[in-house]
N, C-alpha and C positions, 0 to 999 in steps of 0.2 A: 342129756344135753339140753341146756336152756336156749331157746331161740332168742336171738338178739332183736332189739327193736329195729324195725326196718327190714327184717329178713323176709324172704319171699313167702307168700301165703298161698294155701290151697285155693282160696277164693280168687286171688289174682290169676293163678294158673288156669282156673276154670274160665275166667273172662278171656284170657289169651286163647284158650282152645276155641271158644265161640267165635272170636275174631278170625282165627286161623281157618275154621270151617267155612266162614262166609267168603273170605278172600280166595282161598285155594280152590274151592269148588265153584266160585263165581268166575275166576279168571282162567282156570285150567280144568282138566278132566282127570282127577286122580283115580287110579285103579288100586284099591287096597287089597292086599292078599295076606292071609294068615294073621289078621288082627286078633283072632281068638287065642293066639299063642301068648299074648300079653296077660300075665296074671291079673285077675279081676280086682284083687285087693292086695295090700301089703307092699313093701318096698320093692322097686325094680329099677334097673338101669337099662335104658335104651342106648345101644351103641350104634351110631349112624355113620355111614360113609358120607364124605363131604366133598362134592365137586362143584356145587353152585350155591349162590347166596339164598336161593329159595328153599334149600333142603331143610333148614330148621323150621321155618314157617310151614312148609309142607307137612312135616311130621307133626307139628303142633295141631294142624287141622285135620289130620287123618288118624292119629293115634286114638285108641279107644278110651284113654284116660288123659287128664290134664298133665302136661309135661313142664318141668322146670329145667330149662337148658342152661348149661354153663356157656356163656358167650364172652368173647374177648372184649376187654374194656374199651377198645377203640370204637366199638359200635355204640357205646353209651355217650353220645355227643348231642348237645343241644336238647331239643324236645324229646329225642329218642331215649334219653336217660330216664326221666320220670315215667315215660310210657313203658319201657322194658321192665323197669322195677315194678311198676303197677300191675303188670300181667305175670308177675312171679318169676321173672328170669334172673339169673345170677351173673353178676359181673366178675370176670376173673382176669388177673394180670398174668399173662403167660410167661413173663420174663423172670418170675420169682415164685417162691412157695407162698402163694396168696392165702394167708391163714383165714381171712374173712370168708373167702370163697369156699375154702375147705370146710369151715364150720357150717356155713349155710347149706352146702351140698350134703354133708352128713346129717344135718338137721332135717332136710327133706326126706331122706331115707329113713331116719329114725322115726319120723311121724307117719311112715307108711306111704310116702309119695313116690312119684316117678321122676327120676333124674335122667335128663338127656345129655349125652356126651358125644362129641366128635373126637374119637380116640386118636386120630392122626394130629390133632391139635390145631390144624389150619386147613383151609380149602386147598385141594390139590387134585390128583387124579381120581380120588374116591375109591381106591382099591385096597385100603387097609395095609399098604405095603410098609408103612413106618408108624408104629404105635408108640405113644408116650406112656409112661408108667402110671399116669393119673387114674385111668380106668381100673387098672388092677388094684390100686390102692383103695379106691372107694368100694370096689366089690369085695375085697378081702376084709377090709376094716368093718364094713356094714353087714356082710353076709348076704347082701341082696343079690338075687339072680340077675344075669345079663341076658337081654333079648337083642340079638343082632337085627339090624334093620338096613335094608338096601333101598336107596332112593335112586331110581333109574329113569333116564329119559330127559332129565333137566338140562343136559348139555348137548343133546343131539343136534338141535337146530336153534338158530337165533330168530327172535321175533322181528317182524317187519316194522312195527311201531316203536318198540324199544328193543334194540339189539342185545342189550344186556340180560334180557329175560327170554325164556322159552316162548314160542308162538302162543298167543292167546287161544284158549280152548284146545290146546294140544294135550296128549295123554302123558301123564307121569305115573310110573309104577312105584308103589311103596310096598315092599315085601318084608314081612316080619318072620323071623326064624324062631326056632325052639329055644326056650329059656334054658340056661345052664349056669352052674356054679363055677366061679373062677378059682376058688381055693383048692388045696389038695386034701382037705379033710383034717389037717393037723392044727389049723388055726394059727399057723405061723405068719408073722408080719415083718419078717426080716427083709433086707434088701434082696437077698437071694430068693426068698419065697416070692417076692413081688416080681422079680425078673422071670422066674419060672412061670408064674401066673400069666404074665404078659405074653409069653411064648404060647401058652395054651389058648389064651384068648384070641391071639392073632390067627391061630390055626382055625378056630371055630368061626371067626368072622369072615376069613377068606373063603372057607368052604361054603358058608351061607351065601356070600356074594356070587360065587361061581354058580351055585345052584339057582339063585334068583335070576342070573343072566340067562342060563339055559332055559329056565321055565318061561321067562317073558320074551326071550329072543332079543334082549337088549344087550348093548355093549357099553 
């Protein structure tokens, strides 16, 4: 697959990781558990629960490798548009089959990069209760393993200075799970195969979230 002009670059994602490290560790106290479970090289998909706006930046600053996140197009407004593009993030239109986003995401994986996905599609309770088929599609199509990630503590309390954010210097846990393959080994990409893969993925993500909550004492 040929990467199109303007596609996200590894260099941009590396810059984004540096910014994420500075901001997340400067403003809060991330506790990172299981980062060694992320493969050190090769394509991988990080599937992250999503309950707060800082979940994406928090993962960018705590993951052991630079991450290209699929981010809703509504976030790419004003000066944020060139900034997000510049740090290797991918704009996606959630209302349609966004071919540009699909091509860019598969390009990240084909080049051995890390793709970050909120499989629930939008911010919610962060419990993986409702998964979209996009995660299964990228995993089955690319063959990249999925690493489940639980971000916990970002919604427990509101900050005094900025109520929309967790209290400054509060602890946020980021728990990485074991990598797994979403496919059934037959290489099928039919709608039925993707639906079956989604069910398997949801079971693995939910199990990881439950374990992460027990281990950290978070809810």
